[in-house]
C-alpha positions in Angstrom: 21.5 -36.1 -43.5 19.3 -36.5 -40.6 15.6 -34.9 -41.2 14.8 -32.1 -39.0 12.0 -32.9 -36.6 8.4 -31.5 -37.0 8.1 -29.3 -34.1 4.3 -29.3 -34.8 4.1 -32.9 -35.3 5.9 -33.4 -32.0 4.0 -31.1 -29.8 0.6 -32.5 -31.3 1.4 -35.9 -30.6 2.3 -35.3 -26.9 -0.8 -33.5 -26.4 -2.7 -36.8 -27.7 -0.6 -38.7 -25.6 -1.7 -37.0 -22.6 -5.4 -36.8 -23.6 -5.0 -40.6 -24.1 -3.5 -41.4 -20.7 -6.1 -38.8 -18.8 -8.7 -40.6 -20.5 -7.6 -44.2 -19.6 -7.3 -43.0 -16.1 -10.9 -41.8 -16.1 -12.2 -45.1 -17.8 -10.2 -47.1 -15.2 -11.9 -45.1 -12.2 -15.1 -45.3 -13.6 -15.0 -48.7 -14.6 -13.9 -50.3 -11.3 -16.5 -52.1 -9.2 -17.4 -51.5 -5.8 -20.5 -52.0 -3.1 -21.6 -48.5 -4.3 -21.0 -49.0 -7.9 -21.5 -52.6 -8.8 -21.8 -52.1 -12.5 -24.5 -54.6 -13.0 -22.7 -57.3 -11.0 -24.8 -58.7 -8.3 -22.3 -60.2 -5.9 -23.6 -62.2 -3.0 -21.7 -59.7 -0.8 -19.0 -56.8 -1.4 -17.6 -55.2 1.6 -16.4 -51.8 2.4 -13.8 -50.6 0.3 -13.5 -53.2 -1.9 -12.5 -52.4 -5.5 -12.2 -54.6 -8.3 -10.0 -52.8 -10.6 -11.1 -52.3 -14.5 -10.6 -54.1 -16.8 -11.6 -57.1 -15.0 -11.4 -60.6 -16.1 -14.0 -63.1 -16.5 -16.7 -62.8 -13.8 -19.8 -65.0 -13.2 -21.8 -66.7 -10.7 -21.2 -63.3 -8.9 -24.3 -64.2 -6.7 -22.4 -67.0 -5.1 -19.0 -65.0 -4.6 -18.7 -63.2 -1.4 -16.2 -60.6 -1.0 -15.2 -59.1 2.2 -14.2 -55.6 3.2 -10.8 -53.7 1.9 -10.2 -56.1 -0.7 -8.0 -55.1 -3.7 -8.8 -57.0 -6.7 -6.1 -56.2 -9.6 -6.8 -55.9 -13.4 -7.8 -58.8 -15.4 -8.6 -61.2 -12.3 -10.8 -63.6 -13.1 -13.7 -64.6 -10.3 -16.1 -67.6 -11.2 -18.5 -69.7 -9.4 -20.0 -72.9 -11.1 -18.8 -74.6 -14.3 -20.8 -72.0 -16.3 -22.8 -68.9 -16.0 -26.6 -69.1 -15.2 -26.6 -72.1 -12.9 -28.6 -72.3 -9.5 -25.9 -73.3 -7.1 -28.2 -73.4 -4.0 -28.2 -71.5 -1.0 -24.8 -71.3 0.4 -21.7 -69.1 -1.4 -19.3 -70.7 -3.4 -16.4 -68.3 -3.5 -15.3 -66.7 0.1 -12.8 -64.0 0.1 -12.1 -62.7 3.6 -11.4 -59.3 4.5 -8.3 -57.4 3.4 -7.3 -59.7 0.5 -5.2 -58.6 -2.4 -5.4 -60.7 -5.4 -2.7 -59.8 -8.1 -3.1 -58.6 -11.7 -4.3 -61.7 -14.3 -4.8 -64.2 -11.2 -7.7 -66.9 -11.5 -10.1 -68.2 -8.6 -12.1 -71.0 -10.4 -14.6 -72.3 -7.9 -17.1 -74.7 -9.3 -16.8 -76.0 -5.6 -16.2 -74.6 -2.3 -13.1 -72.2 -2.5 -12.3 -70.2 0.8 -9.6 -67.5 1.2 -8.8 -66.5 4.3 -8.5 -62.6 5.6 -5.5 -60.6 4.9 -3.9 -62.9 2.3 -2.0 -61.4 -0.6 -1.6 -63.1 -4.1 1.3 -61.8 -6.6 0.3 -61.6 -10.3 -1.2 -64.4 -12.3 -1.7 -67.0 -9.5 -4.4 -69.8 -10.3 -6.5 -71.4 -7.9 -9.1 -74.1 -8.7 -11.5 -76.6 -7.2 -11.9 -78.5 -10.7 -9.0 -81.0 -12.2 -9.5 -82.7 -15.6 -9.9 -86.5 -15.4 -8.5 -89.0 -17.8 -10.3 -92.3 -16.8 -11.6 -93.0 -20.0 -8.5 -93.6 -22.3 -10.9 -93.4 -25.1 -12.8 -90.2 -24.6 -11.2 -86.8 -25.1 -9.8 -85.5 -21.6 -11.6 -82.2 -22.3 -15.1 -84.0 -22.7 -14.8 -85.9 -19.2 -16.4 -85.1 -16.4 -14.1 -83.3 -14.0 -13.1 -83.9 -10.6 -14.0 -81.3 -7.9 -12.4 -80.8 -4.2 -12.7 -77.8 -2.0 -9.7 -75.5 -1.6 -9.2 -73.4 1.8 -6.3 -71.0 1.9 -5.9 -69.7 5.6 -5.4 -66.3 6.8 -2.4 -64.2 6.3 -0.9 -66.3 3.6 1.7 -65.1 0.9 0.8 -66.7 -2.5 4.0 -66.1 -4.9 3.3 -65.0 -8.5 2.5 -68.0 -10.9 1.8 -70.3 -8.2 -0.9 -72.7 -9.0 -3.6 -74.3 -5.9 -4.8 -77.3 -6.9 -8.1 -79.0 -6.2 -8.2 -80.1 -2.3 -5.2 -78.3 -1.4 -5.7 -76.9 2.3 -3.3 -74.2 3.3 -2.5 -73.5 7.0 -2.1 -70.0 8.3 0.7 -67.5 7.5 1.9 -69.9 4.7 4.5 -68.6 2.1 4.1 -70.2 -1.1 6.8 -69.7 -3.3 6.7 -68.2 -6.8 5.8 -71.0 -9.3 5.1 -73.7 -7.1 2.4 -76.2 -7.4 0.3 -77.0 -4.2 -1.7 -79.9 -3.4 -2.7 -81.5 -0.3 -2.2 -80.1 3.3 0.1 -77.6 4.5 0.9 -76.9 7.9 0.6 -73.4 9.4 3.7 -71.0 9.5 5.3 -72.9 6.6 7.3 -72.1 3.4 6.3 -74.4 0.5 8.1 -74.1 -2.8 8.3 -76.6 -6.2 6.3 -78.4 -8.3 4.8 -80.3 -6.5 5.3 -78.1 -3.8 7.1 -79.4 -0.7 7.9 -77.8 3.0 11.2 -76.1 2.8 11.3 -74.1 5.9 9.0 -74.2 9.3 8.2 -72.3 12.3 7.0 -74.0 15.6 6.9 -72.7 19.0 9.4 -75.0 20.1 12.2 -74.6 17.7 11.5 -71.5 15.8 12.1 -71.5 12.2 13.6 -74.7 10.9 15.9 -74.3 9.0 17.2 -71.1 10.4 16.2 -67.7 8.5 19.5 -66.7 6.7 18.9 -63.1 7.3 18.0 -60.9 10.2 14.2 -59.7 10.5 13.4 -56.3 9.3 13.3 -53.7 11.9 9.8 -51.7 11.6 9.5 -48.2 11.1 9.0 -46.6 14.3 5.4 -44.8 14.8 5.3 -41.4 14.3 8.2 -41.2 11.8 7.8 -38.5 9.1 8.3 -38.7 5.4 11.3 -35.9 5.9 13.1 -38.0 8.7 12.6 -41.2 6.3 14.1 -39.0 3.4 16.9 -37.9 5.5 17.9 -41.4 6.4 17.7 -42.5 2.8 20.4 -40.3 1.8 23.1 -41.4 4.8 25.9 -42.8 3.9 27.9 -45.6 5.7 29.6 -43.2 7.9 26.3 -41.7 8.7 24.6 -44.8 9.8 27.5 -46.3 12.0 27.4 -42.6 13.5 23.3 -43.4 14.0 24.3 -46.6 15.9 26.7 -45.5 18.1 24.8 -42.7 19.2 21.8 -45.3 20.2 24.4 -47.8 22.1 25.1 -44.7 24.1 21.6 -44.2 25.2 
């Protein structure tokens, strides 16, 4: 026979859940880092409306980290400048993040030498950007004990970096580039390209003369007209195929 539910215990559990979730939401809001509430971090600069979500990942070398305005740094994102904490890295910034950058949950940006991320770049979760790679020149010495190689990394403005992508030392990614999920990027990537694979290669590119080559398989999305209200969008979402066809006829008629 099924046991009867204990109504009192059930209600108590629900109440406890609400308390826990409200408390966690308060902790997240209070623990986030902004220019007004830096939580003890000494960033070289942190712009207006930029927020690092709580809980943070590993953060050190922050005096050499410059964050632009209106950036969103998601939970568990690691930002480091230098090989280890408490080093003097000189007068110039090491890690520069432009305005409007979004770094997805669990991403890592490891700047042992210069790393630059241009404005309006969007990173999916768990992207890994590093300016340092292990060396293995000496076959007799453990790889982890050999001095690493460092090369600057530059990611141009307007890029989309897919989930789990890896950007290796020396990578120079152009403007408005799409890096596919799981891609491993090294070397130079031209402007307006789509790269995929490990190692990543250009699979599509736009030029003024030829447009997208190979051609896009789907039409470009139509932007929502300015001034459209939420009520109008909800009404459109409820239309069936016949309603959409009728709207298209009305638009064609003028």
